Each structure stands twice: as C-alpha cells, then as structure tokens.
C-alpha positions in Angstrom: -36.9 -26.1 313.3 -38.9 -29.2 312.4 -38.2 -32.5 314.2 -34.9 -33.5 315.9 -31.7 -32.2 314.3 -29.0 -34.8 314.9 -26.5 -33.2 312.5 -26.4 -29.7 311.2 -25.7 -30.5 307.6 -25.5 -33.6 305.4 -22.0 -35.1 305.4 -21.8 -34.9 301.6 -21.8 -31.1 301.6 -19.0 -30.5 304.1 -16.2 -28.8 302.3 -12.9 -30.6 301.7 -9.6 -28.8 302.3 -9.1 -28.1 298.6 -12.6 -26.7 298.4 -12.0 -24.5 301.4 -8.8 -23.2 299.9 -10.5 -22.4 296.6 -13.6 -20.8 298.1 -13.9 -17.1 297.7 -16.4 -15.4 300.1 -17.5 -11.8 300.0 -19.7 -10.1 302.6 -22.6 -9.5 300.2 -22.9 -13.1 299.2 -22.6 -14.2 302.8 -25.2 -11.7 304.0 -27.7 -12.7 301.2 -27.3 -16.4 301.8 -27.8 -16.4 305.6 -31.3 -15.5 306.9 -31.2 -16.8 310.5 -29.0 -18.3 313.2 -29.5 -21.8 312.0 -28.3 -20.8 308.5 -25.2 -19.3 310.1 -24.6 -22.5 312.1 -24.9 -24.6 309.0 -22.6 -22.3 307.0 -20.0 -22.6 309.7 -20.4 -26.4 309.9 -20.0 -26.9 306.1 -16.6 -25.2 306.6 -15.7 -27.4 309.6 -15.8 -24.4 312.0 -18.4 -26.1 314.2 -19.1 -29.8 315.0 -21.7 -31.3 312.7 -23.0 -33.7 315.4 -22.4 -34.6 319.0 -22.3 -38.0 320.6 -23.2 -37.8 324.3 -20.4 -39.0 326.5 -22.5 -40.6 329.3 -24.8 -42.7 327.1 -23.0 -42.8 323.7 -26.3 -41.6 322.1 -26.5 -38.8 319.5 -27.5 -35.4 320.9 -30.0 -33.2 319.1 -29.8 -29.5 318.4 -32.6 -27.7 320.3 -33.6 -24.0 320.4 -32.2 -22.2 323.5 -33.2 -18.6 324.0 -30.4 -17.8 326.4 -27.7 -19.0 324.0 -25.8 -16.6 321.9 -26.8 -18.3 318.7 -30.2 -19.6 320.0 -29.4 -23.3 320.0 -27.7 -26.0 322.1 -27.0 -29.7 322.0 -29.2 -31.9 324.3 -29.2 -35.6 325.1 -32.9 -36.5 324.6 -32.5 -39.8 326.3 -31.3 -38.3 329.6 -32.3 -34.6 329.3 -28.7 -33.5 329.6 -27.2 -30.4 328.0 -23.5 -30.4 327.2 -21.5 -28.1 329.4 -17.9 -27.1 328.7 -15.7 -26.6 331.8 -12.1 -25.5 331.8 -9.9 -26.7 334.6 -6.5 -25.5 335.8 -4.2 -25.3 338.8 -2.2 -22.3 340.0 0.3 -21.3 342.6 -0.7 -18.4 344.8 1.2 -16.0 347.0 4.6 -16.7 345.5 7.1 -13.7 345.5 8.2 -12.3 342.2 11.8 -11.5 341.6 12.6 -12.6 345.2 11.3 -9.3 346.6 8.7 -8.5 349.2 7.6 -10.5 352.2 8.0 -14.2 352.2 4.7 -15.9 352.2 4.0 -19.6 351.9 2.9 -20.8 348.5 -0.5 -22.5 348.1 -1.6 -24.6 345.2 -5.2 -23.9 344.1 -7.2 -26.1 341.6 -10.3 -24.7 339.9 -12.8 -24.8 337.1 -14.8 -22.4 335.1 -18.1 -23.3 333.3 -18.2 -21.5 330.0 -21.9 -20.9 329.5 -22.7 -19.5 333.0 -19.3 -18.4 334.3 -19.9 -20.4 337.4 -16.6 -21.5 338.9 -14.9 -23.0 342.0 -11.5 -22.9 343.5 -10.1 -25.3 346.1 -6.8 -25.2 347.9 -5.0 -28.5 347.3 -1.9 -30.0 349.1 -0.5 -31.1 345.7 -1.4 -31.4 342.0 -1.4 -35.2 341.5 -4.1 -37.3 340.1 -5.2 -38.8 343.5 -5.8 -35.3 344.8 -7.5 -33.7 341.7 -9.8 -36.5 340.5 -12.0 -36.6 343.6 -12.4 -32.8 343.3 -13.4 -33.1 339.7 -16.1 -35.7 340.6 -17.3 -33.6 343.5 -17.8 -30.3 341.6 -18.2 -31.2 337.9 -21.4 -32.8 336.6 -21.3 -36.1 334.6 -21.6 -35.5 330.8 -19.4 -32.4 331.0 -16.8 -31.7 328.4 -13.6 -30.8 330.3 -10.8 -28.8 328.7 -7.4 -28.7 330.3 -3.7 -28.1 329.7 -1.3 -31.1 329.3 -0.6 -31.5 333.0 0.0 -35.3 333.6 -2.5 -35.5 336.5 -5.3 -34.8 334.0 -4.5 -37.6 331.6 -7.0 -40.0 333.2 -9.9 -37.5 333.0 -11.9 -39.4 330.3 -11.8 -42.5 332.4 -13.0 -41.0 335.7 -16.2 -42.8 336.9 -16.1 -45.2 334.0 -16.1 -42.4 331.3 -18.6 -39.9 332.6 -16.6 -36.9 331.1 -15.1 -36.1 327.7 -11.7 -34.5 327.8 -9.8 -32.2 325.4 -6.2 -31.3 326.0 -4.4 -28.1 324.9 -0.6 -28.4 325.0 0.5 -24.8 325.8 4.0 -25.5 324.4 2.3 -25.9 321.0 -0.4 -23.3 321.2 -2.9 -21.7 323.7 -5.8 -22.0 321.4 -6.2 -25.0 319.0 -5.7 -23.7 315.5 -8.2 -26.2 314.1 -10.9 -25.5 316.8 -10.9 -22.1 318.4 -13.3 -23.3 321.1 -10.5 -25.6 322.4 -8.7 -23.5 324.9 -8.3 -22.7 328.6 -8.2 -19.0 328.2 -11.1 -18.3 330.6 -9.8 -20.2 333.6 -6.2 -18.9 332.9 -7.5 -15.3 333.0 -9.9 -16.0 335.9 -13.0 -15.1 333.8 
C-alpha cells in the first residue's frame, strides 16, 4: 500500500443503483478479480457495501486507511493528525431483575446502562437511577473515548449524543420499530450489546 489512502476507490467508479441491479456476479469472476484484502475492500466499496472515506469526528480531517494486522481484513481507518483510530461502540439500557409473567419472588427492578466496543469486546455496565439524558451523558463521557462512533437505538435520551462535549462523538441511530439492522448498512446495529456479546 503506497502512500496514504484517503478513499478506497475513485468516486467515478462507484456503481449506481441501476448498475448494481444490472450487475451479474459469479464466484469464478469474483475469485479471479480479487487477489488480496485491499482488492476485496475496494470491490465492496464500489458496490457501496463499505464507506469509501471517513471524516474524523473530532477534527473534521480525512482519515487514512492503514494496515492493521489484528483486523479481520488487515486495515483500519486512522486520523493521522491526532493518531486516533475509529472505534465503534454500541450503547443500550436494560431493566434487570423484573419478574416474568408475574411469577416468582418480587425483586426490585434496576436500570443498567452499558456499552460494548466492537473491535475488542470491552464493555461496561453501570446501574443508573433513571434513563434520562442528564444521567446518561456524563456516563458516556466518563467511559467512551472522544472520536468514537456510537450506535444506539432511538431512545430519546440519546438524541443529543453527537453534541456531547462540542461534538466529540459521531452517532448513528437504529429505530427498532423499523429494523434491528440497517438494510442499507449491515454494520449499523446494536445486536452485540443487545445480546451481551
């Protein structure tokens, strides 16, 4: 990989919707045309399955794609100006110790707020008195690093997340009434924190 890669492919070769619908792919052609991981990333980017470029949230500078041996595909986006790497964290809240079907011992219910960092699986859980913005935002700032991309459900208390600390986080919302995984971007989901992974 020579030089800094600020975008995976030239914008002119990203396929349009009609081109995507008309494209016919067979395994043999795909296998012959892709020789390494970077080729695969570029193939997926041309079909809008991956982002072509990343603008860093904390400094609004373009990130570059760098080799990363621990990554599944061998690459990751990095802010060269500040030496940050983009992390993705899923956040959610849950009610613990509630009885199902009104059976069993009565136990007091406890709200818990937590987060799961996708690339490492690191997580935290904190018991909270309630689920409002004034309670959750200080916890987000305490436990989640600036520059992190946060994915959440549509709970109203999360609406201000992109403005916390003057915009130190990016935020993506999945409305579970519509879908649990964004049909246009399968990386946009809260499945890991929902399952406790």
